[in-house]
DSSP file (Angstrom, degrees, kcal/mol; ACC not computed):
  #  RESIDUE AA STRUCTURE BP1 BP2  ACC     N-H-->O    O-->H-N    N-H-->O    O-->H-N    TCO  KAPPA ALPHA  PHI   PSI    X-CA   Y-CA   Z-CA
    1    1 A X              0   0    0      0, 0.0     8,-0.1     0, 0.0     9,-0.1   0.000 360.0 360.0 360.0 134.4  -19.1   91.6  -24.9
    2    2 A X        -     0   0    0      6,-0.3    10,-0.1     1,-0.1    11,-0.0  -0.308 360.0-155.2 -62.0 144.4  -20.4   88.0  -24.8
    3    3 A X        +     0   0    0      3,-0.0     2,-0.2     2,-0.0    -1,-0.1   0.711  65.0  89.4 -92.9 -23.7  -18.0   85.5  -23.2
    4    4 A X  S >  S-     0   0    0      1,-0.1     3,-1.4     4,-0.1    -2,-0.0  -0.489  73.1-136.5 -80.7 143.8  -19.2   82.4  -24.9
    5    5 A X  T 3  S+     0   0    0      1,-0.2    47,-0.3    -2,-0.2    -1,-0.1   0.649 106.2  60.4 -68.6 -14.2  -17.7   81.2  -28.2
    6    6 A X  T 3  S+     0   0    0     14,-0.1     9,-2.7     2,-0.1    10,-0.5   0.448  91.3  85.6 -93.1   0.4  -21.3   80.4  -29.4
    7    7 A X  B <  S-A   14   0A   0     -3,-1.4     2,-0.4     7,-0.3    45,-0.2  -0.812  83.4-116.3-104.5 142.7  -22.4   84.1  -29.0
    8    8 A X     >  -     0   0    0      5,-3.6     4,-2.3    -2,-0.4    -6,-0.3  -0.612  18.4-145.2 -70.9 125.9  -22.0   86.8  -31.6
    9    9 A X  T  4 S+     0   0    0     -2,-0.4    -1,-0.1    43,-0.4    44,-0.1   0.621  96.1  52.3 -70.2 -10.1  -19.7   89.5  -30.1
   10   10 A X  T  4 S+     0   0    0      3,-0.1    -1,-0.2    -9,-0.1    43,-0.1   0.854 130.6   6.3 -91.5 -39.9  -21.7   92.2  -31.9
   11   11 A X  T  4 S-     0   0    0      2,-0.2    -2,-0.2    -3,-0.0     3,-0.1   0.575  89.1-122.8-121.8 -14.5  -25.3   91.4  -30.8
   12   12 A X     <  +     0   0    0     -4,-2.3    -3,-0.1     1,-0.3     3,-0.1   0.370  69.9 123.5  87.2  -6.1  -25.0   88.6  -28.2
   13   13 A X  S    S-     0   0    0      1,-0.2    -5,-3.6    -6,-0.1    -1,-0.3  -0.309  78.0 -69.6 -79.8 170.7  -27.2   86.2  -30.0
   14   14 A X  B     -A    7   0A   0     -7,-0.2    -7,-0.3     1,-0.1    -1,-0.2  -0.374  36.1-151.2 -59.6 134.2  -26.2   82.7  -31.1
   15   15 A X        -     0   0    0     -9,-2.7    -1,-0.1    39,-0.2    -8,-0.1   0.558  24.3-136.9 -85.9  -6.9  -23.6   82.9  -33.8
   16   16 A X        +     0   0    0    -10,-0.5    13,-0.6     1,-0.2     2,-0.4   0.812  36.5 176.2  58.6  33.6  -24.8   79.5  -35.2
   17   17 A X     >  -     0   0    0      1,-0.2     4,-1.2   -11,-0.1    -1,-0.2  -0.560  27.5-153.6 -75.1 125.4  -21.1   78.4  -35.7
   18   18 A X  T  4>S+     0   0    0     -2,-0.4     5,-3.0     1,-0.2     4,-0.2   0.885  94.7  55.3 -64.8 -39.2  -20.8   74.8  -36.9
   19   19 A X  T >45S+     0   0    0      1,-0.2     3,-1.4     3,-0.2    -1,-0.2   0.881 104.6  52.5 -64.7 -37.9  -17.3   74.4  -35.4
   20   20 A X  T 345S+     0   0    0      1,-0.3    -1,-0.2     2,-0.1    -2,-0.2   0.848 108.1  53.2 -63.7 -32.8  -18.6   75.5  -31.9
   21   21 A X  T 3<5S-     0   0    0     -4,-1.2    -1,-0.3    -3,-0.1    -2,-0.2   0.419 125.7-104.9 -81.9   2.0  -21.3   72.8  -32.3
   22   22 A X  T < 5S+     0   0    0     -3,-1.4    -3,-0.2     1,-0.3     2,-0.2   0.636  81.0 126.3  85.4  14.1  -18.5   70.2  -33.1
   23   23 A X      < -     0   0    0     -5,-3.0    -1,-0.3    -6,-0.1    -2,-0.1  -0.613  69.3 -85.7-100.2 162.7  -19.2   70.1  -36.8
   24   24 A X    >   -     0   0    0     -2,-0.2     3,-2.1     1,-0.1     4,-0.2  -0.343  35.9-117.9 -65.2 149.9  -16.8   70.6  -39.7
   25   25 A X  G >  S+     0   0    0      1,-0.3     3,-1.9     2,-0.2     6,-0.2   0.810 112.1  69.1 -56.9 -30.6  -16.2   74.2  -40.8
   26   26 A X  G 3  S+     0   0    0      1,-0.3    -1,-0.3    -8,-0.1    -2,-0.1   0.678  94.4  56.8 -64.4 -15.9  -17.5   73.3  -44.2
   27   27 A X  G <  S+     0   0    0     -3,-2.1    -1,-0.3     3,-0.0    -2,-0.2   0.445  83.5 112.2 -92.4  -1.3  -21.0   72.9  -42.6
   28   28 A X  S X  S-     0   0    0     -3,-1.9     3,-1.7    -4,-0.2     4,-0.3  -0.442  74.6-126.3 -77.2 146.7  -21.0   76.5  -41.2
   29   29 A X  G >> S+     0   0    0    -13,-0.6     3,-1.7     1,-0.3     4,-1.3   0.814 106.5  67.2 -57.6 -32.3  -23.5   79.0  -42.6
   30   30 A X  G 34 S+     0   0    0      1,-0.3    -1,-0.3     2,-0.2     5,-0.1   0.612  89.9  64.0 -71.0  -9.6  -20.5   81.4  -43.3
   31   31 A X  G <4 S+     0   0    0     -3,-1.7    -1,-0.3    -6,-0.2    -2,-0.2   0.633 114.7  29.3 -84.7 -13.7  -19.2   79.1  -46.0
   32   32 A X  T <4 S+     0   0    0     -3,-1.7     2,-0.3    -4,-0.3    -2,-0.2   0.497 113.5  63.2-122.8  -8.6  -22.3   79.6  -48.1
   33   33 A X  S  < S-     0   0    0     -4,-1.3     2,-0.1    26,-0.0    -1,-0.1  -0.907  86.2-104.0-120.1 148.0  -23.5   83.1  -47.3
   34   34 A X        -     0   0    0     -2,-0.3     2,-0.5    -3,-0.1    26,-0.2  -0.398  26.4-149.9 -69.0 145.4  -21.8   86.5  -47.8
   35   35 A X        -     0   0    0     24,-0.1     2,-0.2    -5,-0.1    24,-0.2  -0.979  20.7-123.0-116.2 121.9  -20.2   88.2  -44.8
   36   36 A X    >>  -     0   0    0     22,-3.2     4,-1.6    -2,-0.5     3,-0.7  -0.450   8.1-142.9 -66.7 126.6  -20.2   91.9  -45.0
   37   37 A X  H 3> S+     0   0    0      1,-0.2     4,-1.8    -2,-0.2    -1,-0.2   0.858 102.5  59.6 -56.4 -34.7  -16.6   93.3  -44.6
   38   38 A X  H 3> S+     0   0    0      1,-0.2     4,-0.7     2,-0.2    -1,-0.2   0.851 101.9  53.3 -63.6 -33.8  -18.2   96.2  -42.6
   39   39 A X  H X4 S+     0   0    0     -3,-0.7     3,-0.9     1,-0.2     4,-0.4   0.917 108.1  49.2 -66.9 -42.7  -19.5   93.7  -40.1
   40   40 A X  H >< S+     0   0    0     -4,-1.6     3,-1.2     1,-0.2    -2,-0.2   0.849 105.1  58.9 -65.0 -33.0  -16.1   92.2  -39.6
   41   41 A X  H 3< S+     0   0    0     -4,-1.8    -1,-0.2     1,-0.2    -2,-0.2   0.719  95.5  64.7 -68.6 -20.2  -14.6   95.7  -39.1
   42   42 A X  T << S+     0   0    0     -3,-0.9    -1,-0.2    -4,-0.7    -2,-0.2   0.660  80.2 101.6 -76.6 -15.8  -17.0   96.2  -36.1
   43   43 A X  S <  S-     0   0    0     -3,-1.2     5,-0.1    -4,-0.4   -33,-0.0  -0.445  87.8-105.0 -67.3 139.4  -15.2   93.4  -34.2
   44   44 A X    >>  -     0   0    0      1,-0.1     3,-2.4    -2,-0.1     4,-0.9  -0.394  33.4-114.3 -59.7 143.3  -12.8   94.6  -31.6
   45   45 A X  G >4 S+     0   0    0      1,-0.3     3,-0.6     2,-0.2    -1,-0.1   0.836 115.5  56.7 -51.1 -37.5   -9.3   94.1  -32.8
   46   46 A X  G 34 S+     0   0    0      1,-0.2    -1,-0.3     3,-0.0    -2,-0.1   0.656 108.9  47.2 -72.1 -13.0   -8.5   91.5  -30.1
   47   47 A X  G X> S+     0   0    0     -3,-2.4     4,-2.4     3,-0.1     3,-2.1   0.554  82.4 115.9-101.3 -11.3  -11.5   89.4  -31.3
   48   48 A X  T << S+     0   0    0     -4,-0.9     4,-0.1    -3,-0.6    -7,-0.0  -0.382  87.2  11.1 -64.4 131.9  -10.8   89.5  -35.0
   49   49 A X  T 34 S+     0   0    0      2,-0.3    -1,-0.3    -2,-0.1     3,-0.1   0.404 127.7  62.9  81.0  -2.4  -10.0   86.0  -36.4
   50   50 A X  T <4 S+     0   0    0     -3,-2.1     2,-0.4     1,-0.2    -2,-0.2   0.650  90.6  61.9-121.0 -31.1  -11.2   84.5  -33.1
   51   51 A X     <  -     0   0    0     -4,-2.4     2,-0.5   -45,-0.0    -2,-0.3  -0.805  66.9-142.7-107.3 142.2  -14.9   85.3  -32.7
   52   52 A X        -     0   0    0     -2,-0.4   -43,-0.4   -47,-0.3     2,-0.2  -0.869  13.9-147.3-101.6 132.2  -17.7   84.3  -35.0
   53   53 A X        -     0   0    0     -2,-0.5     2,-0.1   -45,-0.2   -45,-0.1  -0.540  25.1-102.8 -91.1 164.8  -20.5   86.7  -35.8
   54   54 A X     >  -     0   0    0     -2,-0.2     4,-2.0     1,-0.1     5,-0.2  -0.394  29.5-107.6 -84.6 163.2  -24.1   85.6  -36.4
   55   55 A X  H  > S+     0   0    0      1,-0.2     4,-1.0     2,-0.2    -1,-0.1   0.847 118.1  54.7 -58.9 -34.2  -25.8   85.5  -39.8
   56   56 A X  H >4 S+     0   0    0      1,-0.2     3,-0.5     2,-0.2    -1,-0.2   0.936 111.6  42.1 -67.5 -45.2  -27.9   88.5  -39.0
   57   57 A X  H 34 S+     0   0    0      1,-0.2    -1,-0.2    -3,-0.0    -2,-0.2   0.798 113.3  54.8 -70.3 -27.7  -24.9   90.7  -38.1
   58   58 A X  H 3< S+     0   0    0     -4,-2.0   -22,-3.2   -23,-0.1    -1,-0.2   0.668  81.7 111.2 -79.3 -17.0  -22.9   89.4  -41.1
   59   59 A X  S << S-     0   0    0     -4,-1.0   -24,-0.1    -3,-0.5    -5,-0.0  -0.360  75.5-115.1 -63.6 129.8  -25.6   90.3  -43.6
   60   60 A X        -     0   0    0    -26,-0.2     2,-0.1    -2,-0.1    -1,-0.1  -0.360  32.7-112.6 -61.7 142.9  -24.6   93.1  -46.0
   61   61 A X        -     0   0    0      1,-0.1    -1,-0.1     2,-0.1     5,-0.1  -0.447  36.1 -96.6 -72.6 149.6  -26.7   96.2  -45.6
   62   62 A X    >>  -     0   0    0     -2,-0.1     4,-1.3     1,-0.1     3,-0.9  -0.336  44.5-102.4 -59.3 152.0  -28.9   97.2  -48.5
   63   63 A X  H 3> S+     0   0    0      1,-0.3     4,-0.7     2,-0.2     3,-0.3   0.820 120.1  54.3 -49.9 -39.7  -27.2   99.8  -50.8
   64   64 A X  H >4 S+     0   0    0      1,-0.2     3,-0.6     2,-0.2     4,-0.3   0.891 109.1  47.7 -65.0 -38.6  -29.2  102.8  -49.3
   65   65 A X  H X4 S+     0   0    0     -3,-0.9     3,-0.9     1,-0.2    -1,-0.2   0.718  98.0  70.5 -76.4 -20.6  -28.2  102.0  -45.7
   66   66 A X  H 3< S+     0   0    0     -4,-1.3    -1,-0.2    -3,-0.3    -2,-0.2   0.809  99.5  47.5 -66.4 -28.4  -24.5  101.5  -46.6
   67   67 A X  T << S+     0   0    0     -4,-0.7     2,-0.2    -3,-0.6    -1,-0.2   0.506  87.4 105.6 -93.2  -3.8  -24.1  105.3  -47.2
   68   68 A X  S <  S-     0   0    0     -3,-0.9     2,-0.1    -4,-0.3    -3,-0.0  -0.557  76.4-114.4 -77.2 138.5  -25.8  106.4  -44.0
   69   69 A X              0   0    0     -2,-0.2    -1,-0.1     1,-0.1    -2,-0.1  -0.391 360.0 360.0 -69.1 149.8  -23.6  107.7  -41.2
   70   70 A X              0   0    0     -2,-0.1    -1,-0.1     0, 0.0    -2,-0.0   0.425 360.0 360.0 -92.0 360.0  -23.5  105.7  -38.0
């Protein structure tokens, strides 16, 4: 799991969080783009509400992929 607050805990890439960059939360990508509930459920319980995921991991899956088993 990535240790930096600027890394996505799911993939390790930059989470592009505005707050980590010192900007207001209102400037963050997550305020204007949908975040898939399934992506948030993948976060370890101890990281929920504390870690920011990246836009790629937050993107909802297309309808066909949502029903595929993991």
